[in-house]
C-alpha positions in Angstrom: -7.5 -5.9 8.1 -11.0 -4.2 8.0 -10.2 -0.4 8.1 -13.5 1.9 8.7 -13.0 5.2 6.6 -15.9 6.4 7.7 -14.3 7.5 10.6 -11.9 9.7 9.0 -15.4 12.3 9.6 -16.0 15.1 7.2 -13.1 18.3 7.9 -10.5 15.7 6.5 -12.8 14.3 3.5 -13.3 18.1 2.8 -9.0 18.5 2.7 -8.7 16.1 0.2 -11.8 16.7 -1.6 -9.7 20.4 -3.1 -7.0 18.3 -4.3 -9.0 17.0 -7.5 -9.2 20.5 -8.7 -6.1 19.0 -10.3 -7.8 16.1 -12.2 -8.8 18.8 -14.7 -5.4 21.0 -14.0 -3.3 17.5 -15.3 -6.2 16.7 -18.6 -5.5 20.4 -19.6 -1.3 19.9 -19.3 -2.0 16.7 -20.9 -3.3 18.0 -23.8 -1.4 20.8 -24.3 1.7 18.5 -24.2 2.8 20.8 -21.4 5.9 19.7 -19.5 6.2 16.0 -18.6 7.2 17.4 -14.6 4.0 19.3 -14.5 1.9 16.2 -15.5 3.8 14.1 -13.3 3.0 16.5 -10.7 -1.0 17.4 -11.0 -1.6 13.7 -11.7 0.3 12.4 -8.8 -1.6 14.8 -6.9 -4.6 13.9 -8.2 -4.8 9.8 -7.6 -5.2 11.3 -3.6 -8.6 12.0 -3.7 -9.8 9.6 -6.0 -8.0 7.3 -3.9 -9.7 8.6 -0.6 -13.4 8.8 -2.8 -13.5 5.0 -3.5 -12.5 4.2 0.0 -15.8 6.1 1.3 -17.5 4.2 -1.4 -16.2 0.9 -0.7 -17.0 1.7 3.1 -20.4 2.9 2.0 -21.1 -0.2 0.1 -19.9 -2.4 2.5 -22.5 -1.6 5.4 -24.7 -3.5 2.4 -23.6 -6.5 1.7 -22.4 -7.5 4.7 -19.0 -7.6 7.2 -18.3 -10.9 5.4 -17.5 -9.4 2.1 -18.1 -5.7 3.0 -14.1 -6.6 4.8 -13.2 -8.6 1.7 -14.0 -5.5 -0.2 -12.6 -2.8 2.8 -8.9 -5.4 2.5 -9.0 -5.9 -1.3 -9.4 -2.0 -2.5 -7.4 -0.3 0.0 -4.4 -0.8 -2.6 -6.7 -0.4 -5.8 -5.6 3.0 -6.2 -1.7 1.4 -6.3 -2.6 -2.1 -8.7 -4.4 0.5 -11.3 -0.5 2.6 -11.0 1.0 -0.5 -11.3 -0.9 -1.7 -13.8 -0.7 0.7 -16.0 3.1 1.0 -15.0 3.2 -2.8 -16.1 1.6 -2.3 -19.8 4.9 0.5 -20.5 7.3 -2.1 -18.7 8.4 0.4 -16.0 8.4 -3.5 -13.9 11.3 -1.7 -12.0 8.8 1.1 -10.9 6.3 -1.7 -10.2 8.8 -4.2 -7.7 9.9 -0.7 -6.1 6.7 0.4 -5.0 5.8 -2.1 -3.8 8.9 -2.4 -1.6 7.8 1.1 -0.6 4.2 0.3 0.1 5.7 -2.2 2.6 8.0 -0.1 4.9 6.2 3.2 3.7 3.1 1.2 5.8 5.4 0.2 8.9 7.9 2.6 9.1 6.4 5.9 7.9 3.1 5.5 8.7 3.4 3.4 12.1 6.1 5.8 13.3 3.7 9.1 12.8 1.3 7.4 14.4 3.0 6.6 17.6 4.1 10.1 17.2 1.0 11.3 17.1 -0.9 9.4 19.7 2.5 9.8 21.9 1.4 13.8 21.9 -1.8 12.5 23.9 -0.8 10.2 26.0 2.8 9.2 27.1 1.9 5.0 26.0 0.0 4.0 23.7 -1.4 1.2 23.9 -3.3 -1.6 20.9 -4.4 -5.2 20.5 -0.8 -7.2 21.0 -2.6 -10.4 19.7 -3.8 -8.8 16.5 -0.5 -6.9 16.2 1.7 -9.8 16.5 -0.3 -12.2 14.3 0.1 -9.1 11.6 3.6 -8.4 12.4 5.0 -12.7 12.5 2.8 -12.5 8.7 4.8 -9.2 7.3 7.7 -11.2 8.6 6.7 -14.7 6.5 5.9 -12.7 3.4 9.3 -10.4 3.9 11.2 -13.7 3.9 9.1 -15.0 0.8 9.6 -12.1 -1.3 13.4 -11.9 -1.3 13.6 -15.7 -1.8 13.8 -15.0 -5.3 16.6 -12.5 -5.3 18.9 -14.7 -2.3 18.4 -16.9 -5.7 19.0 -15.0 -8.2 22.6 -13.8 -6.3 24.0 -17.4 -5.3 22.9 -19.1 -8.9 24.2 -16.6 -10.9 27.5 -16.8 -9.3 27.4 -20.7 -10.3 26.8 -22.7 -13.4 23.8 -21.5 -15.1 23.6 -19.5 -17.3 21.7 -15.9 -17.3 18.7 -17.3 -19.1 18.5 -19.5 -16.8 18.5 -18.3 -13.9 15.5 -15.6 -14.9 13.7 -18.9 -16.6 13.9 -20.4 -13.1 13.0 -17.3 -11.1 10.1 -16.4 -13.1 8.9 -19.9 -12.1 10.0 -19.2 -8.4 8.5 -15.7 -8.8 5.0 -17.7 -9.6 4.6 -20.1 -7.3 5.4 -18.4 -4.7 3.0 -15.5 -5.9 0.4 -18.6 -6.1 1.5 -19.0 -2.2 0.8 -15.9 -0.6 -2.4 -15.4 -2.7 -4.2 -18.5 -1.5 -2.5 -17.5 2.3 -4.3 -14.1 1.8 -7.3 -15.6 1.5 -7.1 -17.8 4.0 -6.4 -15.1 6.4 -9.1 -13.2 5.4 -11.6 -16.0 6.9 -8.9 -16.1 9.6 -9.5 -12.5 10.6 -13.3 -11.4 9.2 -14.9 -15.1 10.0 -12.9 -17.8 12.1 -11.2 -15.4 14.4 -12.7 -12.1 14.1 -12.5 -11.6 17.8 -8.6 -11.5 18.1 -9.2 -8.8 15.5 -11.8 -6.7 18.8 -14.2 -6.0 16.4 -16.8 -4.1 17.8 -20.1 -2.9 17.6 -19.4 0.0 16.8 -18.1 -1.4 13.4 -20.8 -3.5 13.1 -23.7 -1.7 12.8 -22.3 0.2 9.8 -23.0 4.1 9.5 -25.4 5.9 12.5 -25.0 8.5 11.5 -27.7 8.6 9.0 -25.8 9.5 6.1 -25.4 6.1 4.7 -25.3 5.6 0.7 -27.3 3.4 -1.6 -25.2 0.1 -2.9 -26.4 1.8 -6.3 -24.5 4.8 -5.4 -21.6 3.6 -3.6 -21.5 1.3 -6.9 -21.4 4.1 -9.1 -18.6 5.9 -6.9 -16.4 3.4 -6.5 -16.6 3.1 -10.7 -16.6 6.6 -11.1 -13.3 6.9 -8.9 -11.9 4.0 -10.4 -12.5 5.3 -14.1 -10.6 9.2 -12.8 -7.8 7.2 -10.9 -6.7 4.6 -14.7 -6.5 7.9 -16.4 -4.9 10.1 -14.4 -2.4 6.4 -14.0 -2.1 6.7 -16.9 -0.9 10.4 -17.6 1.6 9.6 -14.2 3.2 7.1 -16.0 3.8 8.5 -19.6 5.1 11.8 -17.8 7.5 9.2 -15.8 10.6 9.3 -17.5 10.6 12.8 -18.2 10.2 13.9 -14.2 12.7 11.2 -13.3 15.1 13.3 -15.4 13.9 16.6 -14.4 13.9 16.5 -10.1 17.1 14.4 -10.7 15.5 11.0 -9.1 16.0 7.6 -10.5 13.6 4.6 -11.0 13.9 2.9 -8.1 13.0 6.0 -6.6 10.3 6.7 -7.6 8.8 4.0 -6.9 9.6 3.4 -3.8 8.6 7.2 -2.1 6.1 8.8 -4.8 4.3 6.2 -6.4 4.3 4.3 -3.2 2.9 7.5 -1.0 1.0 8.9 -3.8 -1.1 5.2 -3.7 -1.4 5.4 0.0 -1.9 9.0 1.1 -5.4 8.5 2.0 -5.3 5.6 3.9 -2.1 7.3 5.6 -4.2 9.9 6.6 -7.0 7.3 8.3 -4.3 5.7 10.2 -2.3 8.9 11.8 -5.9 10.2 12.4 -7.0 7.3 14.3 -3.6 7.6 16.4 -5.1 11.7 17.3 -8.1 10.0 18.1 -6.6 7.5 20.3 -8.1 4.8 18.2 -4.0 3.0 17.6 -5.7 -0.3 17.8 -7.6 1.0 14.3 -3.7 2.9 13.4 -1.8 -0.6 13.9 -4.0 -2.2 12.0 -4.0 0.4 8.9 -0.4 0.2 8.8 1.0 -3.4 9.5 -2.1 -4.8 7.9 -1.8 -2.6 4.5 2.0 -3.9 4.2 1.0 -7.6 4.6 -1.5 -7.0 2.4 0.9 -5.1 -0.7 3.6 -8.9 0.5 -0.1 -10.7 0.2 -2.4 -9.9 -2.1 -1.2 -6.7 -4.7 2.4 -8.4 -5.1 0.9 -11.9 -6.2 -2.2 -10.3 -8.3 0.9 -7.8 -10.0 2.7 -11.6 -10.6 -0.6 -13.2 -12.6 -1.5 -10.0 -14.0 2.2 -9.3 -15.5 1.6 -12.4 -18.0 -1.2 -11.1 -19.9 -0.2 -7.5 -20.2 3.3 -6.3 -19.9 5.3 -7.3 -22.3 6.9 -10.0 -20.2 6.1 -12.2 -17.0 7.4 -10.1 -14.0 9.4 -12.3 -11.7 9.8 -11.4 -7.7 13.8 -10.4 -7.6 14.1 -7.5 -6.2 17.6 -4.9 -5.8 19.9 -5.9 -2.5 18.5 -2.6 -0.9 15.1 -3.7 -1.9 15.2 -6.9 -0.1 17.5 -6.0 3.6 14.8 -2.5 3.7 11.6 -5.1 3.0 13.2 -7.9 6.0 14.8 -4.7 7.9 11.7 -3.0 8.7 9.4 -6.3 9.0 12.0 -7.6 11.9 12.0 -3.8 13.4 8.2 -3.4 13.7 7.4 -7.4 15.0 10.2 -6.3 17.7 9.0 -3.1 18.3 4.8 -4.2 18.7 5.0 -7.0 19.9 4.7 -6.3 24.0 1.4 -3.8 23.2 2.1 -0.9 23.7 4.5 2.3 22.2 5.3 5.7 22.8 6.3 8.5 20.7 10.2 8.1 20.8 9.5 4.4 19.4 7.5 6.2 16.3 10.9 8.6 16.1 13.1 5.1 15.1 10.6 3.8 12.9 10.6 7.5 10.8 14.8 7.8 11.3 14.7 4.0 9.2 12.6 5.2 6.5 14.0 8.5 6.4 17.5 7.1 6.1 16.4 3.9 3.5 14.8 6.9 1.3 18.2 8.6 1.2 20.0 5.5 0.3 17.6 4.7 -2.4 18.0 8.7 -4.1 21.7 8.6 -3.9 23.0 4.8 -4.6 20.9 3.9 -8.0 
């Protein structure tokens, strides 16, 4: 999936830019050892515009490097903010938060973002249409990835009730998680080749996207790379503040770590991309909205989750596995099947968007009250 962030427009980017004021606020709060709740809120808000800037810089850099490398950059850096937050959380040993953020990104994109996009598009036309072939490929890939992610959980549940000791099950799950991560990552690379090279016609890549930034405001490669690096450094610092204040904030708000990962961290890391999908729906560009929502979920499962498994072997106190909680497992599977069913005919309306949003709200309440 290649997300054309330059279509966001000046007005929407301007709104996000105002949130950059929370960067110095977060720094001052951290230096003054202020309340962890305040630091958490300020750093979380500040990551939103930084993620948007990173996406914008990636788009401009892509124009200079061609569609192949550009598509790879867009697909990869689309989850950069989440990846940075997750790496910092891994170093701190917050594995449940990291895995919950993976769950939250998957269900957030296909339930919240796609639901809001259908509702937004439904305000402009009674029936919204999109590329059924591309949506079907993305949603079927998502179902495959969902099954892959829940296999270690099933193994943990089934074998944990039999002869293997807890240590034996954990050792097996680490090996299985690493093997699944490798398979998913290879699948991710092959999916890029499929969508950006061999079968890009199925994804409706048009001349407008291929011609780059026609407004005459294209950045130089040096500027785009400099902004990309600066935004990455900014997100890294804010992520440090976010994770350090996580425990204090969860206690103050009465939230659990799983809820924070599934809802809060996932929303913060994806906010800029979420706004793009909804804006495209309002502009009657449902192909772009559906591609962002479903494609981003697939990227989280095929790219983000495997990379986090690999990185955990180097930065974490212990390697991370792919064993999720039972509710996370059900959430991922049900959400993937529901979206696969809804998008199979290449058309939708605002009521189907409401149904997706209803499921997201129900799951959110479950995460808040159960754990």
